[in-house]
N, C-alpha and C positions, 0 to 999 in steps of 0.2 A: 237639431235640424240644420243649424248653420254649418256645423262640422261636416255633415253629410253632403251639403251642397258644395263645400270646398273640395271634398274628395272627388265628386263627380266632375267638377270643373277641371281639376288637375288631370284626371284620367282622360277627359276629352281633349285637353291640350296635347297630352302625350300622343294620343291616337292620331291627331291631326298631323303630327310631325313624322309619322312612320309610313313608309311605303312598303307594302307586303307584295313580294313577287312570287308568282308560281313558276317553278323551274323544273322541267322534266330533266332526266339524266342525259342531256344532249350537250356536248361540249360547246357548240356555238352559242346556244342560248345561255349557258352558264357564264361564259365570258362576257357576252353583251350585257347581261344583267349586272355583272360585277362592274363593268364600265359605267353603267347608269348609276349604280350605288356610289361609286367613288366620285362621280361628277356632282351628284346631288348632296353629298355629305357636307361640303363647304357652304352650301346654301341653307343648311339647317334641317335637312331631311334625313331621318334614320332609315336605312334600308334593311329589310328582313326578307331573306330568301328561304322559301319552303320547297325542298326537293320532293315533289309529289308527281303522281301519274297524270297523264293528259286529261282524262275524264274528271279527275278530282280537281284539276285546275279550273276547268269550265264550271264545275259545281261551285267552286270557291268564288269565282267571278260573279256567279248568280246570287250567292248568299252574302257576298261582301267580305268573305274571309280572305280573298285574294284581290289585290288592287290592280296589279299590272301583269301582263303576260306578253313576252316578246317573241313568241314562237308560233303564231297562228299561221300555219302553212295552208294556204287556200289555193284551189278548192278542196284539197284533201280533207280538211277539217270542217267543211261547210255543214255537215250533218249535226255537228256539235254546236257550231256558232250560230247558225241562222235562227233556230227557235229562240235562243236567248237574246239575240239581237232584235228579233221581231217583237218580243215582249218588253224591250227597253232595258234589260238587265246589263247588257254589254254595249260599250261604245267602241267602234272600230276606228283606230287612228291610222297613222301613216304606214306605208311600206318601210320596213327597217332593214331589208337586204334586197338587192336587185340581182337578177340573173339566176334565180333559184329554179331547181327542177327536181322532181322525184318520180321515179318509175322503176321498172325492173332492169337489172343489169346482169351481164354475163362476162366471163373473161374474153379477151380479144380473140383467143384461138377458137373459142366456141362460136363467136360471131363470124369469124372467117370461115368456119366449117359450114355455114349456111343457116345458123339460128340467129336471124337478124330481127325478128319481130315476135310478138306474143302469138301470132298465128302459127309460128313454126314450133312452138314448145311441145305440143301434145304428140306430134309425130316422133319426138325424141324423148318421150316420157321415161322410158326404161333407163336411158343414159343418165337422167337426172334423179333416178329413183322416185320419180313423181313428187319431188320435194321442192318447195320454194322457201328460202330462208328470209324471215322477217326479224324486226328488231324489238318486238315487244307486244304482248297481248294488250288490247285496248287502244293501241295506236290507230291513227287514221288509216295508215297503210294496211294494218291488220284487218280493219273493217272492210276496206275496199277489196282485199284479196279473199277474205272469207265470203263476201257476197258473190264474187266471181266464181268461187268454187261451188257455192250453193246453187247458183244459176247456170252452172256449166258453161260459163262464158269462155270462149276460145278453147273449149274442150277440157277445161280444168276441173271438171266435176269429180274426177277420181284422183286429184292431186291432194297433197297435204301441205299446210302452211306450218313450217317449223319456226315457231315464234320463240325467240330467245331474248337477247339484249343486243345493243349495238356492238358491244365488245364481242359477244358470242357469235353474232352473225359475221362480223368481219374476220374473226379468227377462223371460222369455217371457210370463208372465201379465200383467205391466205393459204390455208392448208390444202384446199382443192387445187388452187393455182400452182402451189409448189409441186404438186404431183400431176399437173396438167389434166385434171379431171373436170368434167362438166359440173357447173353449179350455177344457179340463178338466185339472185337476192335482190332486196329492195335497195336501190342506190339513190343517192341524191347529191346535189351540189348546191351550196358550198360544203365541202368536206374534204379532209385529207385523202380519203380513198381515191379521189380523182387524180391525185398527184402520185400516189404510191402504188396503186394497183393497175395492171394492164386490163382495162375494162371498157366495155361499150354498153350504151343504153339500147334496149330493144324498142323497135317501132311499135306503135299501138294505134291503129286507125279507129278503134272504138274509144280511145281516150279515157280509159278506166281511171287514171290518176288525174284527169282533167285535161282541158284543151291544151293544144300544143305539146302533146305527149308528156303531160305532167309538169308543164311550165307552171311555176308556183309564185304566188304573191304572198310574201311573208309579212304579216301585219302585226302591229302592236295593238293589243286589246287592253281596255281599262274598264273596270266596273263602273257603270254609269253614275251611280250616286257619288262615287269617289271622283269621277271626272267633273261632275257638276260642282263639287266642293273644292276642286283644285285646278282652276283654269291655268294657273302658272305651270303646273306639271303637264297639262295637255299641250301647252305651247312647246315645252321642252321635248316631249315624246313625239310630237309631230315633226320635229327637226332631227330626231335621233335615228340615223341610218348609216348603212355601210354597204360597200360593194361585195359581191360574192368572193372576190379575190381577198379582200380584207378579212372576211369571216373565215375563209379557208385557212389563212395564216393563223388566226386565233385558234381554230380547231386543231391545227397541227401542233402549235406551241403547247396547248393545254392537253389535248387528248392523246397526242402521240409522243411528244417530247417530255410530257409530264411535268411541265412547269406549273407553278401554282396559279390559280385564276387571278389572284391579287397581283402577281408579278406581270402576267400577260396583259391584264387590263391597264395597269399603270404604265407599262411600256408603250402600249398603243396610244394612250392619252398623251404622254410626253413627246411622242414622235409626231403628233398631229395637232399642234396648237391651233392652226387655222381652222381645221375641221371642228375642233371643240368650241372655238369661239362662235362659229356659225350655228352650232347646235344650241348655244346659249343666247342667241339673238332674241331680245325681248323677254328673256326670262329674268326673274328677280330672286333675291334671297328671301328667307322668311321675314326679314326685317324691311323688305321693300326696296333694297338697293340692287343695282345691276349685278347680274350673276357672274359675268366674265372676270371682273377684278378679284372676286372672292376665290374663284377657281384658279385663276392665274397665280395667286399668292400661295395656293396650297400645293402646287406642282412645280417641277423643275423644267420650265419652258425655256 
């Protein structure tokens, strides 16, 4: 019996030191998660990233299999978040990126030709082959657009959502743009697409993607039981945030220039010591010491 108790205690101690992140295959969330992992490692926390789909992440937060998620785009994901927040499974923490937006986008030459809003799309259905390109089945954007198609919002009832991946969607956008062909896809900022593609966002008076034509609040979420057990990490993640420009840089470095997430994260950290110190204000190591000296000693500031 004594040996069994010892094993349980050791297992519990190990679990307490581990932070499990839910990470969809989105470059910005991938790099932000890696930054968090690198900053928390000198404090005694082991980071474990699980690359899984959005719905699985929310299920994991509900069951406790996922501790932290840095990509809650709201209001687009409200239908997944609100029931779990209402029953106390998930704790909503701070906004971790400012200036975010998600809605439909078209090439600038399409916009200049007169397709400037969702209301203009159906009159040009044949030019678009009745297709809207999305970045993945099960995403919040997919749910929004499938609902619009089901309800014939903006005359989209006979349109098709071509759900591929972020890479597939943007490859299609690049291909169409190279040939100056019409295409409409789900666009968002922060992302390198805003820097590299000649694109414009469509107006939407019905705000299908949320108020302010898809203006988004990107929140950090934490499993509530984990939050209750780790107030030190709640303090850290409530101070862990970036501008849209900073995240666009991360996405370009990792998603387009194909640098490793470890390199991009480390570069950002070492280039922003003042920001890192602010993120660690009031945060402690597992041993109860101030966090900043431990992190400062681990990096080349």
